[in-house]
N, C-alpha and C positions, 0 to 999 in steps of 0.2 A: 504493500499501500505505502511505504512512505517512498518507495524508488518511482512510483507512479508518479505521485505528488510532485517529486522533484522533476522528473521527465517532462510534466504539462508545463512547469513553471520556466521551462527553456523558450523564450519566444524567437520564433522564425524571423530573420531579417526581413524586413519591407522591401518590396520591389522597388521603390521610391525614394531610397537613402541617397541623400545630399551627394557622394561622390558616383554615383552611376549617372553614366550619361543621358541627358536629357531628349525624349522626343524634339524630332524637328519644330520650332515653332511653338513650343510649349509656353505659356504667358510666364513672365518673368515673376509677378507675387508668388509660384507655387513651388520657389525656390526656397531651400530652407538657409537663413542667414548666419548656419555656421562658418565662422573663420576659416581660412585654409590652415595655417598656422596656429598653434596655441602660444600663448605669450610665455616668455622662456623665462626661468625664475632664477633668480639671484639679482644681484647690484650691476647697473651699468659704470663702467669704467672708461674713460678715455682711451682712444689707440693712437698708434703713431700716424702722422698725413703720408699721404701717399708719395709724395717727394724725398718722404726723409727713410724710405724703404728700398730694396732692389727691385727692378723693374721685372724679376723673375717672382719676388713675393708678392707681387699686387692684387695679383687675381687672389691670393689668398687670403691678404688683409680686406679685398672687398669682402668676402664673403664673410670676414668677421664682422665687419661694419654693418652687415644687410643683418647679423645677429642682433646686434645690438639694437637698429631700428626695429625689430621685431616686440620689443619691450612695447606693451599700447599702455601710455599714463593717463593716471586720473586729473582731467583738465575743469572739473567741478570747482575744487578747492583751488586756488591759485598760489597758495603757499605751501604746497604739497609737492614731494619731489622737486624742487625749485633745481638744485644741481643735476639730476636724472634729466630732467625736461632738455635745459642746455647745452648736456652732453649731446643726448640726440638729435638737437636741432643743428648744433656743429656737423655732425654726423652724416647727415641727412645733405647738408650743404656740398660737403666734401662730396657723397655720391653723386650728385647733380652735378657737380663742376669736372668729375670723372668720367662721366658719359657724355657729358658736351665736349669738351675737350679733344675726345676721341685717343687718347691716350693709349689705349689699346682695344682689340675686339676683345670684348668679355666671353668665355667660356660658355658652352650650353649649358654648365652644371650653376654658374652664377645667374645666369639669366632664371634659370627655372627659381631659385631662391629670390631672386629680386623679383618676380613674381607673387612668388608667398609672401614675402616682406609687404609688397604694396596691397595685397589681398588683407593680410592681416591688421593692417593701417585704416584703407577705406572702407571696405566691408564690414558693414555695420546695421544695427537696428536704427531707425532713424524715429528723433521723439515724435509723438503725433500731435495734429494738430490741434489748438487750446479748443477748439468746441468740440473734441473728439473726448477729452476727459468728462468734460461738465455738460456734455449733452445738451448744448446750448444750440441753438439754429446756427449755423455756421454763417459768416458776418461775410463782407463783399474783400474778396482777395485784395484789391486794389487799395482798400482801405487798412489792411492788418499790415504788421511792423513784422516786416521778418525776424525769423529766430536763425541768430548766428550763431557759428558753431564752435564752441570753443577751444574746440583743439585744433584750430584753422593754424596758428602757426607751424605745427608738423605736419597736416593735412594739407597744406600748401605745397610745400616741400615735397611731399611724397607723389603729388599730384603731378609736380616740375619733371619727377625724376622719370614719371610710366611718361608724359608726354616726350620727352628727349630722348627715351628709349625709341620709342613708338617711330618718330621722324628719323632718328638716327640712319645715316647710310650704310651703316656698320649693320645694321641688325638685318638678320637675314630671315624673310621672312615663311619661308619654310620651316626653320628651326623654332620659331616666334611663335607660329600658330599653334604648336604645342601646347603651350601656356594661355596665349591669349585665345582661348577657345570659345564655344557658345557659350558656357557654362560661365567664364569669367563677362562676357558682353550680354549677358540677360544680368550679372550682378549691377553692371555699370548701369546699365538703363535704368533697374531700382533705385539707384541712387538720384535718379533725376526729380525724384519727387521732397528730394532735400531743401527747405527754404532757404537755406544761405546761398544767397546770389552769386558770389565766389565760387562756390563750390560747382555750381552748374554750369557756370564760364566754360571753367574749365573741363567738365563731363563733355560738353559740347565739342570743346576742339580737339578732344581726344578720340571722342567715340567719330570724330568727321576723319580724321586722322587715320582710325582704324578702317572704317569705310575705306576709305582712299587706297592702303597700301594692302591690306587685305582682301583681295578681289574673292576668294573664296568665300568670306563672312557675309559678303554686300547682301545678297536673297534674304539671309536669317537675319539680319538687322534690321530689313525693311518690314518683313515679316512680325519681329520683336515689336518695331514702334507700331506697328497696324493695331497687335493685340492692347497696346497701352492706349490708344483711342479710343479703343470700341470699350475697355473696361472705365474709360473715363465718361464718355456717351452715353452710356446706357445702365451704368452700375452707381458709380461715385460721383462725377462732377465737379472731384476736387483732386485736384496734382498741380503739383509748384513749377512742372517742367516742362508743359505743351507747348510754350515760347519759344524753349530751346530746339526742342524736337521737331519744332517745324522750320527754325533756320537752319538745320542741319539738311533737311528734306527738300529746302529751296534750292541749297546749292545742289543736291542729287538731282532733284529733276530740271535741273538748269543741261545737266550734262549727259540726259535721255538721248539715247539716238532715234534717229527716224526711217522708217513710222515705228511709231510709239507700239510699245507691246501691249496687249490685250489687259496682263495684269496690272501694267501701270493704270489704265482708262477703268479699271474697276478698284482700286485704291483711291483714285477722285471721286469715283461714286460712290462707295461704300464708307470710305473713311474722313477723306478730306472736308463733302462737302455736310453731311451731318455733324463736324464740329462748329457749323452756325447754330446747332441745336440749344448746347448748355448756358447758360444764366451768365456763366463768368468769361463769355467769347469777347470781351471788350481787353480783356489781359494778354491775349492772343492775337487779335485781329488782325495786326498790321501785318504778323508774320505769316498766319494764314492767308490771306488776301493775296501777298506777294505769288505763295505756293499755288492758288487759283491760278494766278495772271500767268504764271510760267508756263503751266499748261496747255492754257488757251493759245498764248504766243507762239507754243510748240506747234499747237494742231487746232488750226481756228476753228475745224467741225465740231471740237468739244464746246466751243461757244453756248451752244444751243442746250446740251448737259446741264452745264454750268449755272446758265440763268433760270432753267426749270429746278433746279436744286436751291439757287437762292430764294425761289419765288415759295417754295415748298418750306422751306425754315424759316419763312417772313414773319416777324415780330409782331404780334399784335398788340400788344399793351406798351412794351418798353420802347420810348421813344427815341431813347440813346442810340438803342442797336440800329432802330430803322435808319439813323442819318449814318452810321458805320455800312447798313447794307446799300447805302444810296451810293455811297462814294465807292465802293467795290462792285456795284452795277455799272459805273460808268467807267472804271478800269478793264473792264470785262468787255463793254460794247466798244470800247476805242481797238480793240483788235477784233470785231467780229464784221464779219463780212455781208453781205445783203441775202445771200441764201441763206443763213443761219438764221436770220434778223427775221428774215420772213417766217420762217419756222415757228418762233417763239412770242410774235410781235402782239399779237392780240392779249393773252394774260397778261405780259409782262407791262402794256399801256394800262390796262385794269387794276393792275396795283398802282404804278404810277400817279393815275386818276384817283385812288384813296390817298395816296401820300399830298398829294395836291391839294386836298379840302382837309388835311390834319390841322386840328387847331393847335397844335403846338409848333409854333413858327419856325422852329430849325427845319422840322421836317419838310414841310410845303416849301421853304427856300430853296433846301437842299436839291429836292425834286426838281424847281423849276432853275437851277444851273445847270441839269443837263444839257437845256440847249445855248449854254454857253459852249459846248464841244462841239467843234466844227462836223469833228465825222459822225458824229451823233445825229446833227442835223441833217447830213445830206442823205443819211439812212432812213429819217423819218421823210424826208423831202420826197425821195424817191418812191414811200409806200404812205403818202400824206391822205391817199384814197380812205386807205385802213385804220390810220393813227388817228387822224382828228375827229373822226365819228366816236370813237372810245373815249375820247379825253375832253370834247368839246363842253360837255354838261358842267366837268369839272372846272374848266375856266371859267364859265359864265357865273356858277355860283362863288367864286374867289372874288369877282369882280363886284359881285350883287353885295356878298356879307361876310368877308374876310376881315376878321377885328385887326388883323398886322399892317400895316401900311406899305413895309416894305414888297410883303408876298403880293399885296395889291399893285403894287409897280412893277413889279417881275410879269404877274401876268399879265399884265398888260401889252408887256413887252413882247411876250410871248405869243400873245392872240394876234398883233402885229405881225408877228414875223408869218403865221399861218395864213393871214389876208396877202402880204406880198408872195407866199410860195404859191397860192391858188383862190381867185378872188372867188371866183365859181362854185368851188367846191364849199369855201367857208360861208356862202351867201346858203347854199344847199343845205347846210350843216344848222344854220342860225334858223332856218326855215322847220327844217324837222324839228328842231330843239323849242320853237315858239308853239307849234302843234302839240307836242306832248305836255308842254305848259299848259295850254288851254284846255286839253282834253282833263288834264290830272285836275285843274280848278275845276272843270266841269264835273267829275264826279265827285270832288270834293261837295260842292254844290249839292248834289245829289244825295250825298250822304246826309248832309245836314237835312234836308227837305223831308228827309225819311223820317230820322228821327222826330225831328219837328209834328209829323204826321202822328207818328207814334204816341206822343206824351199827348197830345189833342187830344188823341182818342179814349187814351188813359183817364184824362183829367173830366173828359164828358162823363164816363163809368164810375168816376167816382175812385177810381186806384191810385196809390199813389207809387210811383213807378220807381223810386229810390229804397223804399219799403217792402216791395213787392217782391 
């Protein structure tokens, strides 16, 4: 019986241990935050400088210095381990200088140990956002003060060392890819959620360099970023590094070969366009807009897809988002050709008409500014027989009743532009509008008359219509 209990207590190893290779494209959130190298025990003592030892001993000294830097020190107390912190900082600076100077090609063992040291320092559990601890409603990310990493004096040097290693001409990608593997890349991507903008800036530069140097990782990096976007859009709507990831993608999209692969078009439709949906879109909208514009400039036939995507996620009650969308729409229309414009112009100008009548003057003003763009005006002029009837009523309403004087003036200018384009068409639209107004007035009068008849009939029968 005892043997049976002991046998049952031995746990079978899990199939998803952190050391096991991850399947391609698995989201970074499933990674265990285990550090590759456990912090070594013992005290930190300074080692001699590289220039003070023989060339043949430098690789060995490099390993010893890496071992010192594997000590992860506590920065929550500024008075704790002051001497050890300074020794480690000086050692990290020496390692950075050694890699940067190209004093000698470091051995494969040194490269492996260096990546272990980097992993021990940078891969860690990030502190939760303030609202996650208290259960309070998440505040606007633009208004939040970023939480700065107290260990940054050491982390910065570790990131600098990793960056110098990746960009060094002495780094052989065939060797380096054994250590900078898929697991390492996923853990790097996890760190993009850091609240410290300094850390995200380093991560952005390093991941961009990794993408450029390690061609074998390119599809994997794109897919992993895709997964982060999906989780952000459909689950959390909280992530600190969406802007930085979009900056990397902007550069990647710029390098896409033509004709564009179907995979890239799907990425646009399924990941980039839905990024307009989350509430904090204003935080990363500039980078997102750049990525979208890059796609349209690369392949103008995608403009119809993009415009319909913008219309799908168009904000209903958030006026500031509407202003951003109108600015992005202008950029897309600037790269749009006539054939693509004709496919989407009816739903597009129905939305523009709604914006023209917005009681928020900035929305109405931004919509009217579309007519300041020569390319957009030329597209409208070519298709005026379709566009003018769609927006004519909105222009007339603005002139009659919009409260803002600037909007009123801009509307008059746009109306005058249409008169100059095609006076006959304008008169026809005006006639149809007058007919619709007269018919609507007639229906309203008939409705009022019917109610009056009902009230009179009820009064004759002694019935109170309010109480009945």
